[in-house]
N, C-alpha and C positions, 0 to 999 in steps of 0.2 A: 168598376168597369161597366160599360153600358151594353145594351142589347144582348146577343147570345153568341159570343165568339167561340171558336173551336177551343176545346180544353186541351190541357197538356197531354192527356191520354188519348185524345181522338185526332189531334191535328196530323195531317199527312204532309209529306215533303212537298207535294204540289201546292197545297194551301199555304204552307210556310213560305215557299218561294214567291207566291202571289202576294202575300202580305209584305214580304221584304221589298218587292218592287214598288210598293206604295209608300215606303218610308220617306223618300226625298220630298214628295209633294205634300205628304201629311205633316211632316215636321215644320215645313214652311208655314202651313196654316196654323199650327199650334203656336209657333213663335209670333205670328202676326196677331193672334188673339191675346197672348200674354203681354206683348209689347204695344198693344193698342194701335196696331197698324202703323207704327213709326218705321218708315221704310229704311232709314239709316240703321236703326237698332236691329231690325230684322236681318238686314244684310250682314251686319257684324256677327250676329248670333249664328247665322248659317255658316259663315266662315269658320267660327269656332267649332261648330259641329263637324265640319269636314276635317278640320285640324285634329280634333279629338279622335275621330274614328279612322282617319287615313294617314294624315301627315305625321303625327306624333308617333304612332306605332311603327311607321316606316322608318322614321328617324332613329328610334331606339334599335331597331333591327340593323340599320346601317352602321350604327356605332359598334354594335357587336361584331358585324361582319368585317369591319376595318381593324379588328384586333384590339379595340380599346377596352376589352374586358366585358364579361357578362355582368359585372357589378357596377358599371357606370350608372349613376343615378340621375334624377331629374334636377333641373335648376329651380331656383325659387320662382323665377318668372313662369316656368312651365307649370309648376304646381298651382300658382295663383290663377293661371289661365284655365286650368282644369276645374278649379273651384268656381270660377265665373261661369264656365259652361254648365256646371252642375246646377247652380242656383237659377239659371235661365231655363234649362231643359226640364228641370223638375220643380220641386217646391222651393219657393223663395226663402233664402236664409241670408238676409242683408247683413247680419253681423259676422257671418263666416269669413269673408275675405279679410276683414280686419284682424280676426284671430290668427289666421294663417300668416299674415304679414309680420306678426310678432316673432316668428321663427328666424333665426340667423340663416343666411344662405348656405353656410357651411354645414349646419345641422340638417337641413333639408337634403342636401346632396349626400351626406353621409348615411342618413337613415334610409333613404330610397336606394342608395347603392347597396347597402347591406341586405335590404329586402330583395332586390333583383338578383343579387348573388345567391341568396338562399333558394330562390325559384329556379335559377339556372342550374344549380348543382344538384337539385333533388327532384327534377322533373324530367319527363321524356316527351317524345313527339306525340304519344297517344293519350297521356293523362297527367294530371298533377294532383297529388294527394291532398286531402284536407289538412293533414298534419303539417305539410309544407306550407300551404297557404296560411295556416294559423300562425306559424312562426314568422313568416314574412309580414303578415298583417300586424302582429305585435310590434314589429320594428318601426313601421310607418306611423302607427298609432301613438308612438312616443312624442310625436310632434304636436305642438299646440294647435288646436282646432281640427285635428284629424281624428275622426272616429271611424267605426267600421264601414260606413257608407262611402265616405271620401277615400278611406284607405283601400277599399276594394276597387275603386275607380283607378287609383294609382297602379295597383297590381294588374288590373285588366289591360292597361296600355302596354305592359310588358308581355303579358301572355293573354292575348285576346281570344285564343282558341279554347282554353279550358277554364279560365277564372271568370265567373260572372260578376258583373258590377251589381252592387246591392241596390237595385232600382225598384222604386215603388210599383211601377206597372208590371214588372216581372214577378214580384212577390205576389201581387194581387191575382195574377193569372194562375199561378200555381196553388195559391191558398185564398180562394175568393171569399171565404168566411172568416178570415183571420182578424178583421177589424183594423184599427189604426196601428201602424208600425211604431215600435219604440227604438228600432235600429240597434238591437242588442246582438251579442255574440250568438245567443241561442237561435235567434231568428235567421241569422246568416248561415249558420250550420244547417238549418232546416232547408234553406233555399239551395245551398250548394249540393246537398244530397238529392234534392229533387231535380236539379238542373242536369247533373251528370248523365243519368240514363237517357234523358231526352236528346242530349247532344250526340250520344252514341247511336241511338235509334234512328235519328234523322240524318246523321253524318253532317252536322252543322257546327258552326263556331259559337262560342259564348257571345261574341260581338254581334253576330247576325241574330241570335236569339233575343238579344237585348233590343234590337231594332224592331223585330217582329212583335214582341210583347208591348213595345211602345205604341205600335200601330193598333194592336188589339185593345189597348187601354184607352184609345182615343177614337173609337169608331164613329163618334158623333161628327168628326171632321171629314168623313168619307162621304161620297155620293151614295145614293140608294143602291145603285147597281154594284158598286164596289163592296159595300157592306154586306149585301145579300150573298154575293159570291163567296165571301169569307165565312159567313154564318152557315150556309147551306150544308156543307159536309158534316157538321156536328149535330144537326137536329135529330137525326135518326138514332144516334148511338150514345149521346151524352148521358141519358138516364140509366143505361145499362152498365156504365163503367164508373168505378169508384173515384171520388174526388180525393185530393190530398187532405189529410187530417187538419183540423183547425188547431191553431196554437192555443194552449191553455191561457186563460186570462191572467194577466200579471198586475201587480200593484201599480196604481196610478203614480206616475213619476212626480206629479204635482204635489203629492203628499210627502215627498222626500226632499231634503235639503241637498241640492246638488250644485257642483260648480263645473269647472273645466275638466270633468272626469272623462277618462277614456274607457272604451268598452271593448278591449281587444279580445280576439278569439282565443280561447284557452284549449290547448290540445289535451288529449286523454292522459298524457304523461305529466301534465302540470301538477305541481304540489300545492298544498294548502298554504295560504299566505301566513306569514309569521306575525306575531303580535306587534312587532316593530312596524310592519307595513300597515297594519290596521290603524295604529296610532297616527301614522303619516296621513292616511286617508281621512281620518277624523279632522286633522288640522286643515286639510284642503277643502272641507265641506262646511266651514264655519259661516260662510256668506252664501245664503241660498240664491239661486237664480231661477228666473222664470223658464217655462218650457221652451219658449221661442229662442232662448239664448243658449240652448244646449247644442253642442256640435254633433254632426252626423257624418 
């Protein structure tokens, strides 16, 4: 993150709303930069962005409202389009769409349906527990190519109020000294626990927090006046307030032989894996993959 954006402990609702208003113009600039000012590609990317934040969540809510059940899942086309949005909006993962396409349409619909049903039956209008999110995330992470990052994106379109998407900019805002993300269950648990009190303090949604942290993570695309207006409230108080703790250093993934492994969130009640599961995992890791080929 660049410059001196307001921190998670100092940001006010006024600054939050100001940053949120900047999102539409900023995301267009970011996409233009990523897509080398290709007007057609930028237009398509912006349509996907509106679909991801507005149209798809509304469609899911409409399905529930028509009595089609809390557990109606996403189609394969919808999941593939979410993945395309993700690799344009964030880090490029050109291999990811191909991995996701390997899933049968029926498998995608079933696993997302089970996950949505879990969220609907164990959540309320005020909050969603991490145990519930953990269980739902395990369900979607059974799909090929779906790891904790993409999995939380799927859950977020069902519950945009309480479930944060595992976004790089959001994590960097809460944990500026954390270093490079590995997209692990441990990291997402840390993010979830940091996000929840901020949502309550500011009375905002996880969806809007995602947009605001995206703006704060790309301040270089703002004009001087816009950037200074966002930075000013934090200058006097940032030093006096504690930052979130840094995540302990983990073993470099490049030193491990990995494949299409999933990193589902494990709840506190989860049991130790059996020897049989360990043997299965060993079989799945016989052919190492490069870091760039791991799913997120």
